[in-house]
C-alpha beads as a LAMMPS data file, in Angstrom:
LAMMPS data file: protein, C-alpha beads

190 atoms
189 bonds

1 atom types
1 bond types

-500.0 500.0 xlo xhi
-500.0 500.0 ylo yhi
-500.0 500.0 zlo zhi

Masses

1 110.0

Atoms # bond

1 1 1 -4.459 4.242 -32.517
2 1 1 -3.156 5.018 -29.449
3 1 1 -4.620 5.514 -26.132
4 1 1 -3.827 7.188 -22.775
5 1 1 -4.221 5.011 -19.881
6 1 1 -4.201 6.073 -16.277
7 1 1 -3.254 4.791 -13.213
8 1 1 -4.165 5.821 -9.839
9 1 1 -3.164 4.080 -6.200
10 1 1 -3.719 4.861 -2.620
11 1 1 -2.150 2.916 0.107
12 1 1 -5.262 2.627 2.356
13 1 1 -8.957 2.304 2.142
14 1 1 -9.712 5.245 3.864
15 1 1 -7.750 7.403 1.232
16 1 1 -9.906 8.599 -1.574
17 1 1 -8.612 7.961 -5.280
18 1 1 -10.942 11.089 -6.610
19 1 1 -8.055 13.944 -7.215
20 1 1 -5.528 11.274 -9.130
21 1 1 -8.860 10.293 -11.365
22 1 1 -9.582 14.093 -12.045
23 1 1 -6.246 14.626 -13.027
24 1 1 -5.693 11.575 -15.054
25 1 1 -9.245 12.674 -16.606
26 1 1 -7.876 15.872 -17.458
27 1 1 -4.870 14.596 -18.829
28 1 1 -6.638 13.003 -21.844
29 1 1 -6.789 9.263 -20.364
30 1 1 -9.363 7.075 -21.876
31 1 1 -9.383 4.276 -19.569
32 1 1 -8.392 4.722 -15.540
33 1 1 -7.441 1.824 -13.514
34 1 1 -7.365 2.264 -9.857
35 1 1 -6.528 0.034 -6.626
36 1 1 -6.131 0.655 -2.960
37 1 1 -2.904 -1.215 -2.302
38 1 1 0.269 -0.820 -0.708
39 1 1 3.101 0.235 -3.200
40 1 1 5.687 -1.306 -1.129
41 1 1 6.108 -4.432 -4.171
42 1 1 4.467 -4.847 -7.302
43 1 1 3.162 -8.320 -6.314
44 1 1 -0.629 -7.709 -5.402
45 1 1 -0.996 -4.894 -7.482
46 1 1 -3.559 -6.533 -9.906
47 1 1 -4.991 -3.116 -11.880
48 1 1 -1.344 -2.166 -12.584
49 1 1 -0.718 -5.445 -13.912
50 1 1 -3.720 -5.183 -16.256
51 1 1 -2.822 -2.397 -17.720
52 1 1 0.646 -3.215 -17.944
53 1 1 -0.603 -6.576 -19.609
54 1 1 -2.714 -4.511 -21.941
55 1 1 -0.867 -1.482 -22.922
56 1 1 0.650 -1.456 -26.883
57 1 1 2.972 0.211 -28.983
58 1 1 2.399 4.029 -28.938
59 1 1 0.340 3.893 -26.025
60 1 1 1.001 6.085 -22.889
61 1 1 0.777 5.112 -19.044
62 1 1 -0.222 8.214 -17.232
63 1 1 0.259 8.445 -13.332
64 1 1 -0.242 11.408 -11.128
65 1 1 3.233 11.143 -9.244
66 1 1 6.040 8.446 -9.934
67 1 1 5.202 7.134 -6.235
68 1 1 2.037 5.589 -7.569
69 1 1 4.251 3.065 -9.446
70 1 1 6.331 2.133 -6.492
71 1 1 8.111 2.944 -3.356
72 1 1 11.291 1.625 -4.276
73 1 1 13.358 2.675 -7.655
74 1 1 13.734 -0.932 -8.667
75 1 1 10.082 -1.631 -8.754
76 1 1 9.706 1.929 -10.561
77 1 1 12.592 0.714 -13.439
78 1 1 11.186 -2.532 -13.694
79 1 1 7.617 -1.119 -14.562
80 1 1 9.316 1.652 -16.853
81 1 1 11.379 -1.127 -18.699
82 1 1 8.422 -3.243 -19.284
83 1 1 6.363 -0.060 -20.994
84 1 1 9.108 0.662 -23.184
85 1 1 9.707 -2.970 -24.253
86 1 1 5.899 -2.950 -25.775
87 1 1 7.209 0.490 -27.478
88 1 1 4.746 2.407 -25.124
89 1 1 5.443 5.660 -22.944
90 1 1 5.150 6.428 -19.396
91 1 1 3.909 10.047 -18.246
92 1 1 3.928 11.692 -14.855
93 1 1 2.001 14.583 -14.196
94 1 1 3.438 15.541 -10.841
95 1 1 6.946 15.584 -11.902
96 1 1 6.423 16.356 -15.531
97 1 1 8.412 13.682 -16.718
98 1 1 8.186 11.370 -19.507
99 1 1 9.902 8.392 -21.093
100 1 1 9.665 9.708 -24.777
101 1 1 13.252 11.043 -24.525
102 1 1 16.566 9.909 -23.077
103 1 1 16.487 12.863 -20.857
104 1 1 12.919 11.958 -19.283
105 1 1 14.164 8.492 -18.726
106 1 1 17.114 9.731 -16.734
107 1 1 14.881 12.444 -15.052
108 1 1 12.665 9.560 -13.941
109 1 1 15.478 7.534 -12.726
110 1 1 16.906 10.533 -10.714
111 1 1 13.122 11.091 -9.166
112 1 1 12.941 7.450 -8.227
113 1 1 16.054 7.834 -6.327
114 1 1 14.857 10.530 -4.354
115 1 1 11.516 9.030 -3.871
116 1 1 13.422 6.169 -2.174
117 1 1 15.527 8.264 -0.242
118 1 1 12.643 10.060 1.241
119 1 1 11.120 7.097 2.053
120 1 1 14.087 6.114 3.887
121 1 1 14.153 9.290 5.583
122 1 1 10.839 9.075 6.757
123 1 1 11.549 5.270 8.401
124 1 1 14.338 6.688 10.226
125 1 1 12.518 9.733 11.813
126 1 1 10.095 7.471 12.800
127 1 1 12.352 4.927 14.662
128 1 1 14.444 8.013 16.109
129 1 1 10.775 8.976 17.413
130 1 1 9.939 5.722 18.733
131 1 1 13.219 5.796 20.436
132 1 1 12.817 8.943 21.962
133 1 1 9.636 8.111 23.132
134 1 1 10.660 4.706 24.989
135 1 1 13.583 6.742 27.059
136 1 1 10.884 9.087 27.879
137 1 1 8.516 6.457 29.037
138 1 1 5.755 7.597 26.506
139 1 1 6.018 4.433 24.234
140 1 1 3.872 1.346 24.624
141 1 1 4.278 -0.577 21.225
142 1 1 1.993 -1.383 18.829
143 1 1 -1.369 -2.631 19.218
144 1 1 -1.287 -6.142 21.340
145 1 1 -2.442 -9.065 19.668
146 1 1 -4.559 -11.602 21.609
147 1 1 -4.900 -15.159 20.665
148 1 1 -8.450 -16.316 20.446
149 1 1 -7.868 -19.886 21.495
150 1 1 -6.168 -18.703 24.465
151 1 1 -9.056 -16.672 25.541
152 1 1 -11.462 -19.878 24.924
153 1 1 -9.488 -21.777 27.077
154 1 1 -9.582 -19.459 30.264
155 1 1 -12.979 -19.440 29.479
156 1 1 -13.330 -23.003 29.222
157 1 1 -11.720 -23.307 32.716
158 1 1 -14.445 -21.193 34.662
159 1 1 -12.839 -17.710 34.325
160 1 1 -15.383 -14.948 33.939
161 1 1 -15.119 -12.236 31.294
162 1 1 -14.006 -9.536 33.942
163 1 1 -11.032 -12.329 35.154
164 1 1 -9.876 -12.889 31.499
165 1 1 -9.494 -9.036 30.981
166 1 1 -7.565 -8.676 34.184
167 1 1 -5.279 -11.826 33.574
168 1 1 -4.295 -11.010 29.642
169 1 1 -4.745 -6.916 29.738
170 1 1 -7.301 -7.060 26.687
171 1 1 -10.820 -5.595 26.269
172 1 1 -14.172 -7.136 26.480
173 1 1 -14.916 -6.610 22.837
174 1 1 -11.666 -9.044 22.348
175 1 1 -12.692 -11.269 24.668
176 1 1 -16.345 -11.446 22.917
177 1 1 -15.177 -11.901 19.550
178 1 1 -12.742 -14.857 20.542
179 1 1 -15.912 -16.385 22.261
180 1 1 -18.204 -16.068 19.346
181 1 1 -15.572 -17.573 17.156
182 1 1 -15.650 -20.542 18.960
183 1 1 -19.180 -20.909 18.554
184 1 1 -19.852 -20.400 14.804
185 1 1 -21.202 -23.474 13.326
186 1 1 -18.924 -25.166 10.923
187 1 1 -15.697 -23.362 12.242
188 1 1 -13.070 -25.813 13.637
189 1 1 -11.665 -24.838 17.046
190 1 1 -8.232 -23.235 17.010

Bonds

1 1 1 2
2 1 2 3
3 1 3 4
4 1 4 5
5 1 5 6
6 1 6 7
7 1 7 8
8 1 8 9
9 1 9 10
10 1 10 11
11 1 11 12
12 1 12 13
13 1 13 14
14 1 14 15
15 1 15 16
16 1 16 17
17 1 17 18
18 1 18 19
19 1 19 20
20 1 20 21
21 1 21 22
22 1 22 23
23 1 23 24
24 1 24 25
25 1 25 26
26 1 26 27
27 1 27 28
28 1 28 29
29 1 29 30
30 1 30 31
31 1 31 32
32 1 32 33
33 1 33 34
34 1 34 35
35 1 35 36
36 1 36 37
37 1 37 38
38 1 38 39
39 1 39 40
40 1 40 41
41 1 41 42
42 1 42 43
43 1 43 44
44 1 44 45
45 1 45 46
46 1 46 47
47 1 47 48
48 1 48 49
49 1 49 50
50 1 50 51
51 1 51 52
52 1 52 53
53 1 53 54
54 1 54 55
55 1 55 56
56 1 56 57
57 1 57 58
58 1 58 59
59 1 59 60
60 1 60 61
61 1 61 62
62 1 62 63
63 1 63 64
64 1 64 65
65 1 65 66
66 1 66 67
67 1 67 68
68 1 68 69
69 1 69 70
70 1 70 71
71 1 71 72
72 1 72 73
73 1 73 74
74 1 74 75
75 1 75 76
76 1 76 77
77 1 77 78
78 1 78 79
79 1 79 80
80 1 80 81
81 1 81 82
82 1 82 83
83 1 83 84
84 1 84 85
85 1 85 86
86 1 86 87
87 1 87 88
88 1 88 89
89 1 89 90
90 1 90 91
91 1 91 92
92 1 92 93
93 1 93 94
94 1 94 95
95 1 95 96
96 1 96 97
97 1 97 98
98 1 98 99
99 1 99 100
100 1 100 101
101 1 101 102
102 1 102 103
103 1 103 104
104 1 104 105
105 1 105 106
106 1 106 107
107 1 107 108
108 1 108 109
109 1 109 110
110 1 110 111
111 1 111 112
112 1 112 113
113 1 113 114
114 1 114 115
115 1 115 116
116 1 116 117
117 1 117 118
118 1 118 119
119 1 119 120
120 1 120 121
121 1 121 122
122 1 122 123
123 1 123 124
124 1 124 125
125 1 125 126
126 1 126 127
127 1 127 128
128 1 128 129
129 1 129 130
130 1 130 131
131 1 131 132
132 1 132 133
133 1 133 134
134 1 134 135
135 1 135 136
136 1 136 137
137 1 137 138
138 1 138 139
139 1 139 140
140 1 140 141
141 1 141 142
142 1 142 143
143 1 143 144
144 1 144 145
145 1 145 146
146 1 146 147
147 1 147 148
148 1 148 149
149 1 149 150
150 1 150 151
151 1 151 152
152 1 152 153
153 1 153 154
154 1 154 155
155 1 155 156
156 1 156 157
157 1 157 158
158 1 158 159
159 1 159 160
160 1 160 161
161 1 161 162
162 1 162 163
163 1 163 164
164 1 164 165
165 1 165 166
166 1 166 167
167 1 167 168
168 1 168 169
169 1 169 170
170 1 170 171
171 1 171 172
172 1 172 173
173 1 173 174
174 1 174 175
175 1 175 176
176 1 176 177
177 1 177 178
178 1 178 179
179 1 179 180
180 1 180 181
181 1 181 182
182 1 182 183
183 1 183 184
184 1 184 185
185 1 185 186
186 1 186 187
187 1 187 188
188 1 188 189
189 1 189 190
């Protein structure tokens, strides 16, 4: 007897899977697997891997949107080919596509191209915005990281936390964390 499996994914821990779960349940999914992991690559997507290993002939894998499978066309096509090789189908609720027909496969490929194009356009707009902000003197860059070993070395020379803060431009919290790391039992010095 064939089954309908649902796959839900969000990229970050602060995003909710609830809406995807509700849609997958409404579309008759017997089993739903979900994860909070980036869709940049297929690596690290353990729950998707479980579904792809388990799905069999006549089964259907359901996603709420095609981009839940991946951000680039190649990854999406790899997943579709693996599903088809097992005699199963893929359904995307949002795009109303399925791989039960040649037209459905073609539509998935076209939608994947547009999803990849959209992601590239977002990155381009982001880079353009950063360049404009740099020219206007409003961009400071990403969050600066500080080496805990450097902070501990400065402290070992007798520098006080307010002096380390002035020297490196880091926060007191960063200094406190670095100094605590160095005093944990069983922790090797960096």
